[in-house]
C-alpha positions in Angstrom: 9.1 11.7 -4.4 8.3 15.3 -3.5 9.4 16.4 -0.1 6.9 18.6 1.7 6.0 19.4 5.2 3.7 16.8 6.7 0.2 18.0 7.4 -2.6 16.5 9.4 -3.7 14.3 6.4 -0.1 13.0 6.0 0.1 12.2 9.7 -3.2 10.2 9.5 -1.9 8.3 6.5 1.3 7.5 8.4 -0.7 6.2 11.4 -3.1 4.2 9.1 -0.4 2.5 7.1 2.1 2.0 9.9 -0.5 0.1 12.0 -1.6 -2.2 9.2 0.5 -5.1 10.5 -1.2 -4.7 13.9 -4.6 -4.7 12.2 -3.7 -7.9 10.3 -2.7 -9.6 13.6 -6.0 -8.5 15.4 -8.2 -10.0 12.7 -10.3 -9.7 9.5 -12.6 -7.0 10.9 -9.8 -4.6 11.4 -8.3 -5.4 8.0 -11.6 -4.5 6.3 -11.9 -1.4 8.4 -8.5 -0.3 7.3 -9.3 -1.0 3.7 -12.4 1.2 4.1 -10.3 4.0 5.6 -7.7 3.8 2.8 -10.6 3.9 0.2 -12.2 6.9 1.8 -9.0 9.0 2.2 -8.0 8.1 -1.3 -11.4 9.3 -2.7 -11.1 12.5 -0.5 -7.6 13.1 -1.8 -8.7 12.6 -5.5 -11.7 15.0 -5.2 -9.5 17.6 -3.4 -6.7 17.5 -5.9 -8.8 16.6 -8.9 -6.2 14.1 -9.9 -7.9 11.5 -12.1 -4.9 10.4 -14.1 -5.0 7.0 -12.4 -8.2 6.2 -14.3 -6.2 6.3 -17.6 -3.6 3.8 -16.4 -3.8 0.7 -18.6 -3.1 -1.6 -15.7 -5.9 -0.2 -13.7 -8.2 -0.4 -16.7 -7.4 -4.1 -17.0 -8.1 -4.6 -13.3 -11.4 -2.8 -13.7 -12.3 -5.2 -16.5 -11.4 -8.1 -14.2 -13.6 -6.6 -11.5 -16.6 -6.1 -13.9 -16.2 -9.7 -15.2 -16.0 -11.2 -11.7 -19.2 -9.3 -10.6 -21.1 -10.2 -13.8 -20.0 -13.8 -13.6 -21.3 -14.0 -10.0 -24.7 -12.7 -11.1 -24.8 -15.2 -14.0 -23.9 -18.1 -11.9 -26.5 -17.1 -9.3 -29.3 -17.1 -11.8 -28.1 -20.5 -13.1 -27.9 -22.0 -9.6 -29.7 -19.9 -7.0 -28.8 -22.4 -4.3 -25.3 -20.8 -4.2 -26.9 -17.8 -2.5 -25.9 -14.1 -2.6 -22.6 -14.5 -0.8 -20.6 -14.8 -4.0 -22.2 -11.7 -5.5 -21.5 -9.7 -2.3 -17.9 -10.8 -2.2 -17.4 -10.0 -5.8 -18.8 -6.5 -5.3 -16.5 -6.0 -2.3 -13.5 -7.0 -4.4 -13.4 -3.3 -5.1 -11.7 -2.8 -1.7 -8.6 -4.7 -3.1 -8.7 -3.3 -6.6 -8.5 0.3 -5.3 -5.2 -0.3 -3.4 -3.5 -0.4 -6.8 -3.9 3.4 -7.5 -4.5 4.4 -3.8 -1.1 3.4 -2.4 1.1 5.3 -4.9 -1.0 8.4 -4.6 -1.2 8.4 -0.8 2.4 7.3 -0.1 4.0 9.9 -2.4 6.5 11.4 0.1 9.7 9.9 1.3 9.1 11.1 4.9 5.8 9.2 5.0 7.3 5.9 3.7 10.2 6.1 6.1 8.0 6.6 9.2 5.7 3.8 8.1 8.6 1.3 7.5 10.3 2.3 10.8 7.2 1.2 12.7 6.9 -2.0 10.6 10.5 -3.0 11.4 9.7 -2.5 15.1 6.6 -4.8 14.8 8.7 -7.4 12.8 11.4 -7.5 15.4 8.8 -8.2 18.1 7.1 -10.9 16.1 10.5 -12.6 15.3 11.4 -12.5 19.0 8.0 -13.9 19.9 8.4 -16.8 17.5 11.6 -17.9 19.0 10.2 -17.4 22.5 7.2 -19.6 21.7 9.4 -22.3 20.2 11.5 -22.4 23.3 8.8 -22.1 26.0 5.7 -23.5 24.3 3.7 -20.3 24.5 4.2 -16.8 23.1 4.8 -13.6 25.0 1.0 -13.2 25.7 0.6 -16.8 26.7 -1.0 -18.0 23.5 -0.4 -21.7 22.6 -0.6 -23.3 19.2 -3.3 -25.9 18.9 -0.9 -27.9 16.8 2.2 -28.5 18.9 4.4 -28.8 15.8 3.6 -25.2 14.6 4.1 -21.7 15.8 1.3 -19.2 15.7 2.7 -16.3 17.7 0.2 -13.4 18.1 -2.1 -14.9 15.5 -3.4 -17.3 18.3 -5.1 -20.1 16.4 -4.1 -19.2 12.8 -1.1 -20.8 11.2 -0.2 -17.7 9.2 2.6 -15.9 11.0 5.1 -17.4 8.5 3.1 -16.1 5.5 2.9 -12.7 7.2 6.6 -12.5 7.7 7.2 -13.7 4.1 5.7 -10.4 3.0 6.2 -7.8 5.6 9.4 -9.2 7.1 11.5 -9.3 4.0 10.1 -6.3 2.2 10.5 -4.1 5.3 14.1 -5.1 5.9 14.9 -4.6 2.2 13.5 -1.0 2.3 16.2 -0.1 4.7 19.0 -2.2 3.2 18.7 -0.2 0.0 20.0 2.9 1.7 23.6 3.8 2.7 24.0 2.5 6.3 26.5 2.8 9.1 28.3 -0.4 10.1 26.1 -0.8 13.2 22.8 -0.5 11.3 24.1 -2.7 8.5 24.9 -5.5 10.9 21.6 -5.1 12.7 19.5 -5.3 9.5 21.5 -8.3 8.2 20.8 -10.0 11.5 17.1 -9.2 11.2 17.0 -10.5 7.6 18.5 -13.8 8.6 16.3 -14.2 11.7 13.2 -13.5 9.6 14.2 -16.5 7.4 15.0 -18.7 10.4 11.8 -17.8 12.2 9.7 -18.7 9.2 11.6 -22.0 9.1 10.7 -22.9 12.7 7.0 -21.9 12.4 6.4 -25.2 10.5 4.6 -23.5 7.6 5.9 -25.5 4.7 4.5 -23.3 1.9 5.7 -20.1 3.5 9.1 -21.5 4.1 9.5 -22.7 0.5 8.5 -19.4 -0.8 10.7 -17.6 1.7 13.7 -19.7 0.7 13.3 -18.7 -2.9 13.0 -15.0 -1.9 15.9 -15.1 0.5 18.2 -16.6 -2.1 17.1 -13.9 -4.6 17.8 -11.2 -2.0 21.3 -12.5 -1.4 21.9 -12.8 -5.1 20.7 -9.2 -6.0 21.9 -7.3 -3.0 25.2 -5.4 -3.2 28.0 -7.0 -1.4 28.7 -3.8 0.5 25.3 -4.0 2.1 26.2 -7.2 3.9 28.5 -7.6 6.9 29.7 -11.0 5.6 30.5 -12.2 2.0 27.4 -13.6 0.3 28.8 -17.2 0.5 29.6 -17.0 4.2 26.2 -15.4 5.0 24.4 -18.2 3.2 26.6 -20.9 4.7 26.0 -19.4 8.2 22.3 -19.3 7.7 22.1 -22.9 6.5 24.3 -24.0 9.4 22.0 -22.3 11.9 18.9 -23.8 10.3 20.4 -27.3 10.5 21.3 -26.6 14.2 17.7 -25.5 14.9 16.5 -28.7 13.3 18.7 -30.7 15.7 17.6 -28.6 18.7 13.9 -28.8 17.8 13.3 -32.1 15.9 9.7 -31.3 15.2 10.8 -28.5 12.9 12.6 -30.9 10.5 9.7 -33.3 10.7 7.2 -30.6 9.8 9.2 -29.1 7.0 9.9 -32.5 5.4 6.4 -34.0 6.1 5.3 -33.4 2.5 8.1 -35.5 1.0 7.6 -38.2 3.6 3.9 -38.6 2.6 4.7 -38.7 -1.1 7.6 -41.1 -0.8 5.7 -43.4 1.6 3.1 -44.4 -1.0 3.7 -48.0 -2.0 3.6 -49.0 -5.6 1.6 -46.0 -6.9 -0.2 -46.8 -10.2 -0.5 -43.2 -11.3 0.7 -39.7 -10.5 -2.5 -39.0 -8.6 -1.8 -42.0 -6.3 1.7 -40.7 -5.6 0.1 -37.7 -3.9 -2.9 -39.5 -2.3 -1.5 -38.7 1.2 -1.7 -35.0 0.6 -5.1 -33.6 1.5 -4.6 -30.5 -0.6 -4.5 -32.8 -3.7 -8.2 -33.6 -3.2 -9.0 -29.9 -3.3 -6.8 -29.5 -6.5 -8.5 -32.5 -8.1 -12.0 -31.2 -7.4 -11.1 -27.7 -8.7 -9.8 -29.3 -11.9 -13.0 -31.3 -12.3 -15.1 -28.2 -11.7 -13.1 -26.4 -14.3 -13.6 -29.2 -16.8 -17.4 -28.9 -16.3 -17.4 -25.1 -16.7 -14.3 -24.2 -18.7 -15.5 -20.8 -19.9 -16.6 -19.0 -16.7 -16.4 -21.4 -13.8 -18.9 -21.5 -11.0 -18.5 -17.9 -9.8 -16.6 -16.2 -7.1 -16.5 -18.1 -3.7 -18.8 -20.9 -5.0 -16.2 -23.6 -5.0 -17.3 -24.2 -1.4 -20.8 -25.1 -2.6 -20.1 -26.8 -5.9 -17.5 -29.3 -4.4 -20.3 -31.1 -2.5 -21.8 -32.4 -5.7 -21.4 -36.2 -5.8 -20.0 -36.1 -9.3 -16.7 -34.9 -7.9 -16.5 -38.0 -5.6 -13.7 -40.3 -6.6 -13.5 -43.6 -4.8 -9.8 -44.1 -5.7 -8.9 -40.7 -4.2 -7.9 -41.1 -0.5 -9.2 -37.7 0.8 -12.1 -37.4 -1.6 -14.5 -37.2 1.5 -12.5 -34.1 2.5 -12.4 -32.5 -0.9 -14.6 -29.6 0.2 -13.2 -26.4 1.7 -13.8 -22.7 1.4 -11.4 -22.5 -1.6 -9.0 -24.9 -3.4 -6.0 -23.6 -1.5 -4.2 -22.7 -4.8 -4.6 -19.4 -6.6 -4.5 -20.8 -10.1 -7.0 -23.6 -9.4 -9.2 -21.1 -7.6 -9.3 -18.8 -10.6 -9.9 -21.6 -13.1 -12.7 -23.3 -11.1 -14.5 -20.1 -10.1 -13.7 -17.7 -13.0 -13.0 -20.1 -15.8 -10.7 -19.4 -18.8 -12.1 -15.9 -19.2 -11.3 -14.7 -15.7 -8.0 -16.5 -15.7 -7.0 -15.0 -19.0 -7.9 -11.4 -17.8 -5.8 -11.9 -14.6 -2.8 -13.4 -16.4 -3.0 -10.7 -19.1 -2.9 -8.0 -16.3 0.2 -9.7 -14.9 1.9 -9.8 -18.3 1.1 -6.2 -19.1 2.2 -5.0 -15.6 5.4 -6.9 -15.4 6.4 -6.8 -19.1 8.5 -3.7 -18.8 8.5 -3.2 -15.0 10.9 -6.0 -14.1 13.5 -5.0 -16.8 13.2 -1.3 -15.9 13.8 -2.0 -12.2 16.7 -4.3 -13.0 18.2 -1.7 -15.3 17.8 1.0 -12.7 19.1 -1.3 -9.9 16.1 -0.5 -7.8 16.7 -3.2 -5.2 13.5 -2.6 -3.3 11.3 -2.8 -6.3 13.2 -5.9 -7.7 12.5 -7.8 -4.5 8.9 -6.6 -4.5 8.5 -8.0 -8.0 9.9 -11.3 -7.0 7.7 -11.5 -3.9 4.6 -11.1 -6.1 5.7 -13.6 -8.6 6.7 -16.2 -5.9 3.3 -15.5 -4.3 1.7 -16.8 -7.5 3.8 -19.9 -8.1 1.5 -22.7 -9.3 0.8 -25.9 -7.3 2.3 -24.7 -4.0 -0.6 -24.4 -1.5 -1.7 -20.8 -1.0 -4.6 -18.8 0.4 -7.4 -17.3 -1.7 -6.7 -14.4 -3.9 -9.9 -12.8 -2.7 -9.8 -13.7 1.0 -9.3 -11.0 3.6 -5.9 -12.2 4.8 -4.1 -13.6 1.8 -5.9 -11.5 -0.7 -5.0 -8.4 1.3 -1.3 -9.3 1.3 -1.2 -9.8 -2.5 -3.1 -6.7 -3.5 -1.5 -4.5 -0.8 2.0 -5.3 -1.9 1.0 -5.0 -5.6 0.0 -1.5 -4.8 3.2 -0.9 -2.9 5.2 -2.2 -5.9 3.3 0.3 -8.0 5.0 3.2 -6.2 6.4 5.6 -8.9 9.8 6.1 -7.4 
């Protein structure tokens, strides 16, 4: 990264990217506003510098093909079934706001000073949120007086949305790793180690099972790949201490253990299941998965179009009398990225997306491992864990979850 004096544009970029976590907490309107700002400043920078090299990048070309397919598929499905309305078409067109993050972030965050200032503010926000989570768990309400509608979960500053664990899974770990890759004094090393462990534990007590499972995988990978000298304890002792504290928290707050093991309880409590589907009949998400699979079977090639699962699922042909939650099969999306792609974009869209991932990660993972780029290694694993099949997830095209994936994909695309 080239070190230059920061001008007014750089300072605006710092402010814009540094306050992104705050925008996410406030809500979808601000996320979309920030996406618009990033897009405009990126276009301004491209026109000013006349740097169009990003248009030749094969990864961006594949993403552009995906974008064109999603848009055309929405138009096709609208003409086949006008009752779906224009919403899917509009959302497909606005997918551009995510796609442009891939070239925009590396181009805008091309100075070490910019990144450092952004991540310093992020770590400040993360520490406040982690503190708030433990405060809410202990008192029943967060620092602003917000209370979770579900007493077994923690929502922190997100008020009525159970997403703070998912938020920390991304911003928490990646922000901490950004600083842990540097040479640190003993004081800062201990502080960052403590923050890393507290991020993991705070996700645990939020009650978000999917976020905790993904965070557990990422946390173990971080401990495995991190250099021993970056830790204030040996790896074994750090893991053992973290597990011990997690068990202690389960004893102090019994609802935490109940919430995190609820999935297994529901699966194991099914008496004499006659099939695999019956084994998971107590899991409401399974009804969404099943419906998405049936939609895919009916339209294998191109699916029902972007954001049309919410309409198609009401068709009576997807009703299954032997499926416990079949009356609740409909939702805004199937709550699983792979089922979402297959049911709405079909094999064509799914293949283009998977082909992009293959081309993007084919050399990148091995290059980052060979160069021992700890930050990028963990970024790669975050993205891959984000895409694990079957584990419940948000939509790849939604404002919150979609933003997290595409934003961190752009961040992983930093050149150095």
